[in-house]
N, C-alpha and C positions, 0 to 999 in steps of 0.2 A: 364264091368259088370253092370255098371249103366244103360246103354242103354238096355241091355238084360233083366234086372229085370223090368224096366219100360215097355218095349214092351210086355213082357210075361204077365204082369198084364193087360195091356190095350187090348191086342189081344189074349186072352186066348184060343180061338178056332183055331188060326192059327198054322200050323205045326211048331214045335220048330226049325227045320232045317232052315226054312225061317227066323224066328226071329233071330237065331244065325248069319246068313249071313248078315242080315240088321244091326244088332248090330255091326258086324265087320266093315262094311262100314262106319257107323256113327262114330265109334271110330277112324277110320283112318282119316276121314275128320276133326274131332276135333283135333287129335294129330298132323296132318299136319299143322293145323292152328297155333299151337305153335312152331312147328319145322321149318317151312319154313323161317321165318325171320332170325333165327340164321344160317341156311344153306346159305342164300344169303350173309350174312355178312362174314361168314367163307370162302365161295368160292371166293368172291371178294378180300379178304385179301390174300388167297393162290395164286391168280392170280397176286399179286403184285400191285393191284390197290390202296391200302391204306396201310399206315405204322402201323396203330393201329385200335383197335376195335372202339374206339370213332370216329376216322376220317372216318372209314367205315360207321358207323351209320349216321354221319352228312352228308357225301357225298351222300349216298343213299337217305336220306330224302330230301336234297337240289335238287337233280336231278329229282327224281320221286315221292317224297312225300310218303304217306302211302303205296300206291300200289307197290312202289319199293321193299318193303320187301317181297312181294308175287310174285316176278318174278318166273315163273316155277311151281307155286302151282298146276295148273290143270294138267300139265305134270307129276308132282310127283304123283298126285292122280291116273292118268291113268296108271302109272307104278306100284304103290303099291296096290291099291284096289283089283285087281284080285288075288293077292297072299294072301290077308287077308281073303278072303271068302273061 
């Protein structure tokens, strides 16, 4: 809703359907930015790679740094964005 309101104000002559689609994409990009790190931790714990959340976070950080928490981010967007629009 935040993106939709801001885009509607900024581009008032643009067809609303286009604004709604762009808002959905931006919302998904933002939401995935928050969701991806927790999914990486969860998946690696489910795979038995780590015994606890803390160990998973430490292990991911030590092996790959910040980018380790965003493994699969672009793939997730490629999967999710078409369904949001």
